[in-house]
N, C-alpha and C positions, 0 to 999 in steps of 0.2 A: 622616806621609802613610797612613798604614792608616786614623786618623783622618779623613781628606776623602775616602778612595777608597770606604771602605765605607758612605756613604750615599747615595754616587754609586752605587755598584752596585746599592743597593738598588733604589731610584727607578727604574734603568733594568729592574730584572727585573718591574717590576709590569708595564708594559705587554706584557711581551714575556709573562709568565704567562697575560694574557687572550686574545692572539692564537692561544692553546691553544685556545681553547673554540669551539665551533661557534654562532653565536647567531645564524645565517643563517635558519633555521625556526622561525618563533615558535609555538605551540601557539595554535589556531584551534578555536572550536568554531563547529559548524552547526545548524540546526535542519529537519526533516525533517517535512512534515507531508501523509501516506499514508494510502491506503485503508488500514480495517483487515483488508481480505485479504490486504494484504502485510507483517504482522506477524511470522509466522517466518521468513519467507525474505529479510526487511530484516536482522533480526537476525544470522543467519546472513554473509551479504555483509559486513554491514559489521563482523563480528570479522575477516574475512578482508583487508578493505579495511587496517584499524589494524595488524595486522603490518607493513606496510611505511610506512604514515603514521602511525606512533603521536602525533604531536602533534595531528590531526585529532580531534576529541571530537564526537562524531554523538548526538542527542539525535533520538528519532522521538517524533512528537505523530500518532496514529493515532484513526483515527475514520469515519464517514459523508463520502464526498466533498463534499456538498451542505453539511454541519455546517464542513468543514474551509474551504470555499471562500467562507463567510459571515464566518470566524474572520479569512480573511487580507482580505478587505473591511475588516474593521472595525480593521483594523493590526497582527494577530497578526505579533509576529519572526520570521517562516518565511523560510529561503533558498528551499528545494528544495519545490515540490509535484508530486506525485504520483497522479490520480485515477484512479477506476475507470471513467469515461465520461470521453467529450470535449466534452460539454456546459458541464461548471462550468471546466477549462482555458479553453475559447472564450468563457464568461462572465470570466473574469478577463483574458482578452486584451484584450477588446473595454474594459475600462477601463484600459489599460496596467500593468497589475499584473504581468505577467510579461516577462521577456526573449522575446520573440519568436523569435529567433535561434537560442535555446535550445530550444524545444518539438519534442519529436518524440514519435511512438508508439513506447513502450517494449515493451509485451507484448499478449498476446491470451489469452481467459481463455473456460470456456465454464460454463453455466450448469445445473445439475443438480438433481434431484428426488432427497431424501433423506430416509430412514424409520431410527428406533433399530434396533440391529444385530440386534437379538431380534426384531422385527417379522414377524411371520406375514401382514401384510394384503399382499395382491397386488394390487401396481400396478406398471405397466408403462410408464404414462406420463402429461403432465401431464393428459389428459383426464380420467384414474383419478380426481382430485381432487373431482371431482362424486358419488363413493362414498358411501352412507350410514354407510359403518364410520368414514369421515373427518369428527371434528369439530372438528379443531383445523388449522392449516394456517399455519403461518409463512414470512413474510416481512418484507424490508425497507421502510421506510416510503418508497414512491415518489417522496415528493416532495425528498428529500433522498439517498436510498439508491440506488446506482446498480444494483445486485442486484434493488432493489425495483423499479426503475424496469424493466428488463428481463422482471422476471417479471410485472409488470401487461401487460408488450406482450405475452407466452406468452398468458396469459390470454383478453387481448380476440382474438388470432387462433385461437384454439380454441371462441370464443364462452363462457367460463367465469365471467365477471365476476359475472354474479348467480347464478349456481349456487354459488361459494364463498364471495360478498361475508361471510356469515353465521359462516361457518368462519375467515376471517382474521383471525390475531395481528399486530399490526404490531408488528417490532423498530428498535430507535435504528440497527442496524447488522446487516451480515450474521453476524460472528462470536456474535452474540446470538441469532440464530435459529439459528446451530449447536449453542450451547447449549441451545437451548428442546429442540431435536432428541436431544441427546445424552441432557438427564435427561428424557425421555420427559411433558414438559408437552405438547407438540404430537405429532398422531401423523407429522406430514410437514412438510417445509420445503423452502423454495427459496434454494438457496446457490450459491457458484462450486464446481467442479471441484476447484479446489487448495483452498479450505474441507473439503471431505469428506474430500480425500487424507490431512489431516492428522490426522483424529481415527478411533481403531478402535471409538470408539463408535456410529458410523453406516452407512450403506450406500446405495450409489446406486441408483436404480432407474430411473430415467430422465435422458437429456439432452435439454435442449430443443433443437430443429430449428434450425439457424443461420439458417433466414429465416424465423423466430417470432418475430425479435427483435434490434434494432440490434448491429452488431459489438460485443462486449467490448471495448474497447482500453482500455488506461492509458497517457494521453501525461505527459509528465514537461519543467517546465521551471523554470528558475531564475527566483525571484521580483526584481521590476524592485527591491525598494527593500533586496537584500540588502546587509549590508557583509561580506560574507565570499564576493567575487565569484569569486577565484581557485578558492578552498577548492571552493565549491560547484560550479563547471562541473566541476572533476577528478573530483569523487565521481559526479557526473550522467555524464559520458564514462565513468566506469568501471562504472557500472552495464550500458555495451553491450559490455565486454569478454568473449572468450570464458570468461574466469574467471568472470565474476559470471554469464552467458547459463547456464552450465553448471548452478550455482545455482539459477537460476529453473526451468530442466529438470528437477531434479529433486523440484524442489515443485509440479509439474504446468504452470506457466506455458508459452507459447508467445514465446520471445522477439521482437522484431521487429528486429533488426540489418541 
């Protein structure tokens, strides 16, 4: 009898052992293409998120919003897009590359003029960029960097384009502008308020008036081609929670929940 029952019990125990394992949540991986100015805040938010969602791996692809838009148009495997201007998102929407029902404005920001921390230049507003003491002024490329587009609008508003054109140093994204100012390679630069806030090597000398440029909005949407729709929508929704909003505020962003 023992020889008969032992194999039978072993056979029955195999599926029973398997039932004790939770295989309902399979590991997933999502990629977020986001404006370079979101680098630090996203890292902290994602760390918090993964405490309760350990099976979700999040990859960040950071850069100028215009560059990220082009990558998506060319078929880059992206699940979520967060741009630093509405134009790039609207362009993708027209091409049916995002899930329109997931699109929303997530954050607001401000454009500021910064100088190295130890700078003694007397700058009080953007108009002072015409000062002869300013030889090099950094800004993002207007054709691909929203911060550069906003800066160009400010310069036009104050009739400064011709006066500062010879001084302008173009950067690939807003974080590169920050680096140029931090290292003293330029006397001043235009970045977002949130970029200036993370660096102890620069100081803000002026804030662009709200009516001198388009509103600085950060829209978010899930991509139409995502292969991880649920995980992507879950994380996008998390970015609007009080927990995530507190982190955005910590870094100087204004949540638009």
